[in-house]
Phi, psi and omega in degrees: 000157174219151179230149175194167179219161179215157178274139175241120182290131181283158176275068184202153183255145176295342176297332181263011177272095192237162180303141181291335181277002177086001179280176179086161181266141178272178177294157180288181181290154179099164183285329185241040182288157181274154175220124183267115179262002187299128178080001181263124177270124183233135177214165180291342178285328185250343184236158176208154179281131176285336182276315180223090185299339182275346177286148181236146176283128187204145171229138188280333181209164178295145180091348177260145177286147177287149177217158176281124188202175173235171175242128175255129183241141179228152173241120185245139172274137191283335187294315184243354179074029180263146179276124183254345178199157177209162178208142177244133180223158168300149184292132176201166181289338181252359186299322182297315182290320179297315180295322180298316178297319179297317182291321177295322179298326182281354180297134180286156177087172182243009182285152180286139177233160171258148182230107177275145180199164179279180188289348175295343179265003184278077174229151185298320182292322179293317179299316179295320180298319179294314182296327177291342180255023176062036179238137179267118182283113173258066186263138177297140183283133175251102183248018180282103179059028179200174178257133181287147175279353178256127181242187184297340178297334178262314187290342183286343184278140179301329181297332178296315178297320179297315180299320180293330177283316186285329183301335181291348178295338180296335177297332176295321178297311180295321178297317179295318182295335183260346178253307176278318180274186188257025191265357180296308171219111187287154181255013175237168185231148177096150184300315185299313183290319180290324176300317179294321178296320177296319179301314179295321181294315181289329174295318178296321178298318178299320179297317178295319180296317180293324175299317180292323179293319179294321180291337180278347181285126182290000000 
């Protein structure tokens, strides 16, 4: 198995990301009015979107602007590259790891599985949570100014290298969902509706993937 997540831009404007207490000035009249954010400190604790209250302001890395978005998480089986589970959450720094543990927990059966992931999942609590669920963490090591929670007991096995290569196939799913599918910026609002849209998109991707797999059989 492999896990990963991606940001989905909400159908909402930062102009409508306003203080929860009702203070502050709103955008001017008209559809394309200007809004001056200079000197204004905004966070999800004090502000919320008037258009989509469940969307959260988030930026994935430094140097990128914040946007109102959600996080879509998927669990992929490595043999055929099919999506076996998904979860949608409001955007947060810990959402990917929490959703990954939930999806692994929902896997049927008691057999041991491996779970490949990128270095964003390399935390001691996530590794421990997977091992408690009879899952072997094949997580990329994050050694930038820190010690990785994955050591040589895991990385020495050939399966670890295989998991790290195959997990990148999930980017094909996200790419398909955002170019062919409707997930780059959704046209619905709220967790429930966007979760349903993701389910339909990943189901369609699986159908396309299975068609290609059948066509590849000699």
